[in-house]
MIDOSE-1310 file (N, C-alpha, C; in nm, 2 decimals, decimal comma, always signed):
residues 191
krrs	+14,11/+7,39/+12,44/+14,12/+7,24/+12,43/+14,00/+7,19/+12,34; +13,89/+7,26/+12,35/+13,78/+7,22/+12,26/+13,81/+7,24/+12,11; +13,88/+7,35/+12,09/+13,92/+7,39/+11,95/+14,01/+7,28/+11,89; +14,11/+7,23/+11,98/+14,20/+7,13/+11,93/+14,13/+7,00/+11,90
vkli	+14,02/+6,96/+11,99/+13,95/+6,84/+11,97/+13,87/+6,85/+11,84; +13,81/+6,97/+11,81/+13,74/+6,99/+11,68/+13,83/+6,98/+11,56; +13,95/+7,03/+11,57/+14,05/+7,02/+11,46/+14,08/+6,88/+11,44; +14,10/+6,80/+11,55/+14,14/+6,66/+11,54/+14,02/+6,58/+11,47
mkgl	+13,90/+6,61/+11,51/+13,78/+6,55/+11,45/+13,77/+6,58/+11,31; +13,79/+6,71/+11,27/+13,78/+6,75/+11,13/+13,89/+6,67/+11,05; +14,01/+6,66/+11,11/+14,12/+6,59/+11,04/+14,09/+6,44/+11,02; +14,03/+6,38/+11,12/+13,99/+6,24/+11,11/+13,88/+6,22/+11,00
ilft	+13,78/+6,31/+11,00/+13,68/+6,30/+10,90/+13,74/+6,32/+10,76; +13,82/+6,42/+10,75/+13,89/+6,44/+10,62/+13,97/+6,32/+10,58; +14,04/+6,26/+10,67/+14,12/+6,15/+10,64/+14,03/+6,03/+10,59; +13,92/+6,01/+10,66/+13,82/+5,91/+10,62/+13,77/+5,94/+10,48
vlll	+13,73/+6,06/+10,45/+13,68/+6,10/+10,32/+13,79/+6,07/+10,21; +13,91/+6,11/+10,24/+14,02/+6,09/+10,14/+14,05/+5,95/+10,12; +14,04/+5,87/+10,23/+14,06/+5,73/+10,22/+13,95/+5,66/+10,13; +13,83/+5,70/+10,15/+13,72/+5,66/+10,06/+13,75/+5,69/+9,92
asfc	+13,79/+5,82/+9,89/+13,82/+5,86/+9,76/+13,93/+5,78/+9,70; +14,03/+5,75/+9,78/+14,15/+5,67/+9,73/+14,10/+5,53/+9,68; +14,00/+5,48/+9,76/+13,95/+5,35/+9,73/+13,87/+5,36/+9,59; +13,80/+5,47/+9,58/+13,72/+5,49/+9,45/+13,82/+5,49/+9,33
vssa	+13,93/+5,56/+9,35/+14,03/+5,57/+9,24/+14,09/+5,44/+9,21; +14,12/+5,36/+9,31/+14,19/+5,23/+9,28/+14,10/+5,12/+9,25; +13,97/+5,14/+9,27/+13,87/+5,04/+9,24/+13,82/+5,05/+9,10; +13,78/+4,94/+9,04/+13,72/+4,95/+8,91/+13,58/+5,01/+8,92
inld	+13,55/+5,12/+8,85/+13,42/+5,18/+8,86/+13,34/+5,15/+8,74; +13,22/+5,09/+8,76/+13,14/+5,06/+8,65/+13,06/+5,18/+8,60; +13,11/+5,24/+8,50/+13,05/+5,37/+8,45/+12,92/+5,34/+8,37; +12,89/+5,22/+8,34/+12,76/+5,19/+8,27/+12,64/+5,22/+8,36
svai	+12,66/+5,22/+8,49/+12,55/+5,24/+8,58/+12,53/+5,39/+8,61; +12,62/+5,47/+8,56/+12,61/+5,62/+8,59/+12,53/+5,68/+8,48; +12,42/+5,74/+8,52/+12,33/+5,80/+8,43/+12,35/+5,95/+8,42; +12,38/+6,00/+8,30/+12,40/+6,15/+8,28/+12,32/+6,18/+8,16
kkgs	+12,24/+6,29/+8,17/+12,16/+6,33/+8,06/+12,24/+6,41/+7,97; +12,25/+6,37/+7,84/+12,33/+6,45/+7,74/+12,25/+6,58/+7,72; +12,33/+6,69/+7,72/+12,27/+6,82/+7,69/+12,20/+6,88/+7,81; +12,21/+6,82/+7,93/+12,14/+6,87/+8,05/+12,21/+6,99/+8,11
hqnk	+12,34/+7,01/+8,08/+12,41/+7,12/+8,14/+12,37/+7,25/+8,07; +12,32/+7,34/+8,15/+12,28/+7,47/+8,10/+12,40/+7,57/+8,11; +12,40/+7,67/+8,02/+12,51/+7,77/+8,02/+12,47/+7,87/+8,13; +12,50/+7,84/+8,26/+12,47/+7,92/+8,37/+12,55/+8,05/+8,38
hnym	+12,67/+8,05/+8,31/+12,76/+8,15/+8,33/+12,75/+8,26/+8,22; +12,66/+8,24/+8,13/+12,64/+8,33/+8,01/+12,77/+8,33/+7,93; +12,84/+8,22/+7,91/+12,96/+8,21/+7,84/+12,94/+8,24/+7,69; +13,04/+8,30/+7,63/+13,04/+8,31/+7,48/+13,05/+8,17/+7,43
ltpp	+12,98/+8,14/+7,33/+12,99/+8,01/+7,27/+13,08/+8,01/+7,14; +13,09/+8,13/+7,09/+13,18/+8,15/+6,97/+13,25/+8,29/+6,99; +13,37/+8,31/+6,93/+13,44/+8,43/+6,94/+13,35/+8,55/+6,89; +13,37/+8,67/+6,94/+13,30/+8,79/+6,89/+13,31/+8,80/+6,73
vglp	+13,21/+8,84/+6,67/+13,21/+8,85/+6,52/+13,32/+8,95/+6,48; +13,39/+8,90/+6,38/+13,49/+8,99/+6,32/+13,63/+8,98/+6,38; +13,64/+8,90/+6,49/+13,78/+8,89/+6,55/+13,84/+8,76/+6,50; +13,97/+8,76/+6,46/+14,04/+8,64/+6,41/+14,05/+8,54/+6,52
swtd	+14,04/+8,41/+6,49/+14,04/+8,31/+6,59/+14,11/+8,18/+6,54; +14,14/+8,09/+6,63/+14,20/+7,96/+6,60/+14,14/+7,86/+6,70; +14,12/+7,74/+6,65/+14,06/+7,63/+6,73/+14,14/+7,50/+6,72; +14,16/+7,43/+6,83/+14,21/+7,30/+6,82/+14,14/+7,21/+6,93
cinv	+14,13/+7,08/+6,90/+14,06/+6,99/+6,99/+14,16/+6,87/+7,02; +14,15/+6,82/+7,14/+14,23/+6,71/+7,18/+14,14/+6,61/+7,26; +14,19/+6,49/+7,28/+14,11/+6,40/+7,36/+14,19/+6,38/+7,49; +14,13/+6,43/+7,60/+14,19/+6,43/+7,73/+14,14/+6,30/+7,81
telg	+14,23/+6,22/+7,86/+14,19/+6,11/+7,94/+14,09/+6,14/+8,04; +13,98/+6,06/+8,05/+13,87/+6,08/+8,14/+13,78/+6,20/+8,12; +13,83/+6,31/+8,06/+13,74/+6,42/+8,03/+13,68/+6,41/+7,89; +13,75/+6,36/+7,80/+13,69/+6,34/+7,66/+13,74/+6,45/+7,57
rtcl	+13,66/+6,48/+7,47/+13,70/+6,58/+7,37/+13,70/+6,72/+7,43; +13,82/+6,78/+7,42/+13,84/+6,91/+7,48/+13,89/+7,01/+7,38; +13,81/+7,11/+7,35/+13,84/+7,21/+7,25/+13,88/+7,34/+7,31; +13,98/+7,41/+7,24/+14,02/+7,54/+7,28/+14,01/+7,63/+7,16
tvfa	+13,94/+7,74/+7,18/+13,94/+7,85/+7,08/+14,01/+7,97/+7,14; +14,10/+8,02/+7,06/+14,17/+8,15/+7,10/+14,13/+8,25/+7,00; +14,09/+8,37/+7,05/+14,06/+8,48/+6,96/+14,13/+8,60/+7,00; +14,16/+8,69/+6,90/+14,25/+8,80/+6,93/+14,17/+8,93/+6,90
nphn	+14,19/+9,03/+6,98/+14,14/+9,17/+6,95/+14,26/+9,26/+6,92; +14,28/+9,29/+6,79/+14,40/+9,36/+6,75/+14,39/+9,51/+6,80; +14,27/+9,56/+6,83/+14,25/+9,70/+6,87/+14,31/+9,73/+7,01; +14,31/+9,63/+7,10/+14,37/+9,65/+7,23/+14,47/+9,55/+7,27
ltig	+14,51/+9,47/+7,17/+14,61/+9,36/+7,18/+14,58/+9,27/+7,30; +14,46/+9,22/+7,30/+14,42/+9,12/+7,40/+14,38/+8,99/+7,33; +14,38/+8,88/+7,41/+14,33/+8,76/+7,35/+14,22/+8,71/+7,45; +14,13/+8,63/+7,40/+14,03/+8,56/+7,47/+14,03/+8,42/+7,44
iiiq	+13,98/+8,34/+7,53/+13,97/+8,19/+7,51/+13,84/+8,14/+7,54; +13,81/+8,03/+7,48/+13,68/+7,95/+7,50/+13,73/+7,81/+7,52; +13,70/+7,75/+7,63/+13,73/+7,61/+7,65/+13,60/+7,53/+7,66; +13,59/+7,42/+7,58/+13,47/+7,34/+7,57/+13,52/+7,19/+7,60
inni	+13,45/+7,13/+7,69/+13,47/+6,99/+7,72/+13,34/+6,91/+7,69; +13,35/+6,82/+7,60/+13,24/+6,74/+7,55/+13,13/+6,83/+7,50; +13,16/+6,93/+7,42/+13,07/+7,03/+7,36/+13,00/+7,12/+7,47; +13,05/+7,13/+7,59/+13,00/+7,22/+7,69/+13,10/+7,32/+7,72
tvfs	+13,06/+7,45/+7,71/+13,16/+7,56/+7,74/+13,18/+7,57/+7,89; +13,30/+7,56/+7,93/+13,34/+7,56/+8,07/+13,41/+7,69/+8,11; +13,46/+7,76/+8,01/+13,53/+7,89/+8,03/+13,52/+7,97/+7,90; +13,50/+8,10/+7,92/+13,51/+8,19/+7,80/+13,53/+8,33/+7,86
dyit	+13,64/+8,39/+7,82/+13,66/+8,53/+7,86/+13,80/+8,58/+7,80; +13,82/+8,71/+7,81/+13,95/+8,76/+7,78/+14,04/+8,73/+7,90; +14,17/+8,70/+7,86/+14,27/+8,67/+7,97/+14,38/+8,78/+7,97; +14,43/+8,80/+8,09/+14,54/+8,90/+8,11/+14,67/+8,83/+8,14
enqi	+14,67/+8,70/+8,17/+14,79/+8,63/+8,20/+14,79/+8,50/+8,11; +14,90/+8,43/+8,12/+14,91/+8,31/+8,03/+14,85/+8,18/+8,10; +14,79/+8,20/+8,21/+14,73/+8,08/+8,28/+14,60/+8,11/+8,34; +14,50/+8,02/+8,33/+14,37/+8,03/+8,40/+14,34/+7,89/+8,45
cldd	+14,27/+7,88/+8,56/+14,22/+7,76/+8,61/+14,07/+7,77/+8,63; +14,00/+7,66/+8,61/+13,86/+7,66/+8,64/+13,83/+7,68/+8,78; +13,73/+7,76/+8,81/+13,69/+7,78/+8,95/+13,61/+7,66/+9,01; +13,60/+7,67/+9,15/+13,53/+7,55/+9,21/+13,39/+7,53/+9,16
ttll	+13,32/+7,63/+9,14/+13,18/+7,62/+9,09/+13,18/+7,54/+8,95; +13,27/+7,58/+8,86/+13,28/+7,51/+8,73/+13,32/+7,37/+8,75; +13,42/+7,34/+8,84/+13,46/+7,21/+8,87/+13,35/+7,12/+8,92; +13,27/+7,18/+9,01/+13,15/+7,10/+9,06/+13,05/+7,07/+8,95
elit	+13,03/+7,16/+8,85/+12,95/+7,13/+8,74/+13,01/+7,03/+8,65; +13,14/+7,03/+8,63/+13,21/+6,93/+8,55/+13,18/+6,79/+8,60; +13,18/+6,78/+8,73/+13,16/+6,64/+8,79/+13,02/+6,59/+8,74; +12,92/+6,67/+8,73/+12,79/+6,62/+8,70/+12,77/+6,58/+8,55
yipa	+12,86/+6,62/+8,46/+12,84/+6,57/+8,32/+12,96/+6,50/+8,26; +13,06/+6,46/+8,35/+13,16/+6,37/+8,30/+13,15/+6,24/+8,38; +13,11/+6,13/+8,31/+13,07/+6,01/+8,38/+13,18/+5,96/+8,47; +13,31/+5,97/+8,44/+13,42/+5,92/+8,52/+13,43/+5,99/+8,65
llpf	+13,38/+6,12/+8,66/+13,39/+6,20/+8,78/+13,28/+6,19/+8,87; +13,16/+6,15/+8,82/+13,04/+6,14/+8,90/+13,05/+6,06/+9,03; +13,12/+5,95/+9,03/+13,13/+5,87/+9,16/+13,20/+5,95/+9,27; +13,27/+6,05/+9,24/+13,35/+6,13/+9,34/+13,27/+6,25/+9,39
kavi	+13,15/+6,27/+9,34/+13,08/+6,39/+9,39/+13,06/+6,40/+9,54; +13,02/+6,29/+9,60/+13,00/+6,30/+9,75/+13,13/+6,32/+9,82; +13,24/+6,27/+9,77/+13,37/+6,29/+9,83/+13,41/+6,44/+9,82; +13,39/+6,49/+9,70/+13,43/+6,64/+9,68/+13,34/+6,73/+9,77
devi	+13,21/+6,69/+9,78/+13,12/+6,77/+9,86/+13,17/+6,77/+10,01; +13,21/+6,66/+10,05/+13,27/+6,65/+10,19/+13,39/+6,73/+10,21; +13,48/+6,72/+10,11/+13,61/+6,80/+10,12/+13,57/+6,95/+10,12; +13,48/+6,99/+10,04/+13,44/+7,13/+10,04/+13,38/+7,17/+10,18
allg	+13,29/+7,08/+10,23/+13,23/+7,11/+10,36/+13,34/+7,12/+10,47; +13,45/+7,05/+10,46/+13,55/+7,05/+10,56/+13,65/+7,17/+10,54; +13,69/+7,19/+10,42/+13,80/+7,29/+10,39/+13,74/+7,42/+10,34; +13,62/+7,42/+10,27/+13,57/+7,54/+10,22/+13,61/+7,56/+10,07
fipa	+13,69/+7,47/+10,01/+13,73/+7,48/+9,88/+13,78/+7,34/+9,83; +13,80/+7,34/+9,69/+13,86/+7,21/+9,63/+14,01/+7,23/+9,62; +14,09/+7,15/+9,69/+14,23/+7,16/+9,67/+14,28/+7,13/+9,53; +14,36/+7,21/+9,48/+14,41/+7,20/+9,34/+14,48/+7,06/+9,32
eafs	+14,55/+7,02/+9,42/+14,62/+6,89/+9,41/+14,53/+6,77/+9,41; +14,40/+6,79/+9,44/+14,30/+6,68/+9,43/+14,22/+6,69/+9,30; +14,19/+6,81/+9,26/+14,10/+6,83/+9,14/+14,12/+6,97/+9,08; +14,17/+6,98/+8,96/+14,19/+7,11/+8,89/+14,20/+7,08/+8,74
vclv	+14,16/+7,19/+8,67/+14,18/+7,19/+8,53/+14,23/+7,33/+8,49; +14,35/+7,34/+8,44/+14,42/+7,47/+8,41/+14,47/+7,47/+8,27; +14,46/+7,59/+8,21/+14,51/+7,61/+8,08/+14,63/+7,70/+8,09; +14,74/+7,66/+8,04/+14,87/+7,74/+8,04/+14,90/+7,77/+7,89
innl	+14,93/+7,89/+7,86/+14,97/+7,93/+7,72/+15,12/+7,96/+7,73; +15,21/+7,87/+7,69/+15,35/+7,89/+7,69/+15,39/+7,98/+7,57; +15,49/+8,06/+7,59/+15,55/+8,15/+7,49/+15,44/+8,24/+7,43; +15,35/+8,29/+7,51/+15,24/+8,38/+7,46/+15,31/+8,51/+7,42
nits	+15,27/+8,55/+7,30/+15,33/+8,68/+7,24/+15,22/+8,74/+7,16; +15,19/+8,87/+7,19/+15,09/+8,95/+7,12/+15,16/+9,08/+7,07; +15,15/+9,09/+6,94/+15,21/+9,21/+6,88/+15,10/+9,28/+6,80; +15,13/+9,39/+6,73/+15,03/+9,46/+6,66/+15,00/+9,39/+6,53
rfat	+15,07/+9,28/+6,49/+15,04/+9,21/+6,37/+14,99/+9,06/+6,39; +15,02/+9,00/+6,51/+14,98/+8,87/+6,53/+14,98/+8,83/+6,68; +14,92/+8,72/+6,72/+14,93/+8,66/+6,85/+14,98/+8,51/+6,83; +15,07/+8,47/+6,92/+15,12/+8,33/+6,91/+15,13/+8,27/+7,05
gcpq	+15,12/+8,14/+7,06/+15,14/+8,07/+7,19/+15,13/+7,92/+7,17; +15,16/+7,85/+7,27/+15,16/+7,71/+7,27/+15,08/+7,66/+7,40; +14,95/+7,63/+7,38/+14,87/+7,60/+7,50/+14,88/+7,46/+7,54; +14,86/+7,44/+7,67/+14,86/+7,31/+7,74/+14,75/+7,30/+7,84
lqtv	+14,68/+7,19/+7,85/+14,58/+7,17/+7,95/+14,65/+7,08/+8,06; +14,66/+7,14/+8,18/+14,71/+7,07/+8,30/+14,59/+7,02/+8,38; +14,58/+6,89/+8,39/+14,46/+6,83/+8,45/+14,50/+6,74/+8,57; +14,43/+6,76/+8,68/+14,44/+6,68/+8,80/+14,29/+6,63/+8,83
lmcf	+14,27/+6,50/+8,81/+14,14/+6,45/+8,84/+14,14/+6,35/+8,95; +14,08/+6,39/+9,06/+14,06/+6,30/+9,18/+14,18/+6,23/+9,22; +14,28/+6,31/+9,27/+14,40/+6,26/+9,32/+14,40/+6,26/+9,48; +14,41/+6,14/+9,53/+14,41/+6,12/+9,68/+14,51/+6,02/+9,71
fdkc	+14,59/+6,05/+9,81/+14,70/+5,95/+9,86/+14,78/+5,90/+9,74; +14,83/+5,99/+9,66/+14,91/+5,95/+9,54/+14,85/+5,86/+9,44; +14,72/+5,85/+9,44/+14,65/+5,77/+9,34/+14,55/+5,87/+9,27; +14,55/+5,87/+9,14/+14,47/+5,96/+9,06/+14,39/+5,89/+8,96
lykg	+14,27/+5,94/+8,93/+14,19/+5,90/+8,82/+14,27/+5,94/+8,69; +14,32/+6,06/+8,69/+14,41/+6,11/+8,58/+14,48/+6,23/+8,63; +14,61/+6,24/+8,59/+14,69/+6,36/+8,62/+14,79/+6,37/+8,50; +14,78/+6,48/+8,43/+14,87/+6,49/+8,32/+14,86/+6,63/+8,25
tddf	+14,95/+6,65/+8,15/+14,95/+6,77/+8,07/+14,93/+6,72/+7,93; +14,83/+6,79/+7,86/+14,80/+6,75/+7,73/+14,82/+6,88/+7,64; +14,89/+6,86/+7,53/+14,93/+6,98/+7,45/+14,83/+7,00/+7,33; +14,79/+7,12/+7,32/+14,72/+7,16/+7,20/+14,83/+7,20/+7,10
kcfk	+14,79/+7,22/+6,97/+14,89/+7,27/+6,87/+14,92/+7,41/+6,91; +15,04/+7,46/+6,87/+15,07/+7,60/+6,89/+14,99/+7,68/+6,79; +14,96/+7,80/+6,82/+14,88/+7,89/+6,74/+14,95/+8,01/+6,69; +14,91/+8,06/+6,58/+14,95/+8,19/+6,53/+14,83/+8,26/+6,47
inf	+14,78/+8,37/+6,52/+14,66/+8,44/+6,47/+14,71/+8,57/+6,41; +14,70/+8,58/+6,28/+14,74/+8,71/+6,21/+14,62/+8,81/+6,22; +14,66/+8,93/+6,23/+14,56/+9,04/+6,23/+14,54/+9,10/+6,10
């Protein structure tokens, strides 16, 4: 019986937190009062900032609603037929590694860091912290940033694909700061 009371209390707390988040999304947020230091984000993950020397690469940048300038660099290693990616949001590297599948999503640690240097996300920090305290993770349907490379093809002569950024920013009770898919140009990297 105690366990069910605890679950009900957690559910009520989560509901309250999500209700507050929904209010934040639907309210006008004055971002002028949000202070963020430019360049304050450190590269804690030891990300590559550029492709390895000598590997062919391709880069495209798009403007993603609420995130800002988002750049994708794809580089190919013709020796083992693999590709790597570097994702930068507002000139800050948020992901860089070789990939084995056509989709990657930013992990919770990176998403939490993203909140601290994207002004539109900062008002939601307390809400996300509460959600993590209750659930132990950030639900993808509330906050996620994923890269999908459609039609990914790697041969001994080239690598091709059509990348998309699938973004969910602070979605609570069917209200979102932003939710959408943004297309990068298709790439072809010749070896």
